[in-house]
C-alpha positions in Angstrom: 68.3 8.7 77.7 66.7 5.3 77.7 67.9 4.8 73.7 71.1 5.9 74.0 71.7 3.5 77.5 70.0 0.8 75.5 72.2 1.2 72.6 75.4 1.2 74.5 77.8 -1.0 74.3 79.5 0.1 77.7 78.7 -2.2 80.4 78.4 0.8 83.1 75.9 1.9 80.6 73.9 -1.3 80.3 73.6 -1.6 84.3 72.1 1.7 84.4 69.7 0.5 81.3 68.5 -2.2 83.1 67.9 -0.4 86.8 66.4 2.7 84.9 64.2 -0.1 82.6 62.8 -2.0 86.1 62.1 1.1 87.7 60.1 2.6 85.3 58.1 -0.8 84.9 57.6 -1.1 88.6 56.2 3.0 88.7 54.3 2.1 85.8 52.4 -0.9 87.3 51.9 0.9 91.0 50.4 4.1 88.9 48.3 1.7 86.7 46.8 -0.4 89.2 48.0 0.7 93.1 47.2 4.4 93.3 44.2 6.4 95.0 44.8 9.3 92.7 42.5 9.3 88.9 44.6 11.3 87.2 48.1 9.2 88.0 46.3 6.2 87.3 44.6 7.9 83.9 48.1 9.0 83.0 49.9 5.9 83.7 47.7 3.4 81.6 47.9 5.9 78.3 51.8 6.0 78.5 51.6 2.3 79.2 49.0 1.8 76.2 50.8 4.1 74.0 54.4 2.4 74.7 52.8 -1.4 73.9 51.1 0.1 70.4 54.4 1.7 69.5 56.3 -1.9 70.1 52.9 -3.7 68.1 54.2 -1.1 65.0 57.6 -1.5 65.5 57.2 -5.5 65.2 55.0 -5.4 62.4 57.0 -3.1 60.5 60.1 -5.6 61.2 58.5 -8.4 60.3 57.4 -7.3 56.8 
């Protein structure tokens, strides 16, 4: 869903994308740092790490 919304030129889709992205960042930060649930924290940190690694790979490929 995120990929489709991000790629859309429709203003309503872009507004939804902006809201959805902000929500996912908020949830990731809370889950990484503000939780007493060890499993939730571990999974959130893994998600953030994998996302950042993927971005580095994309940027490396695009820069080549």
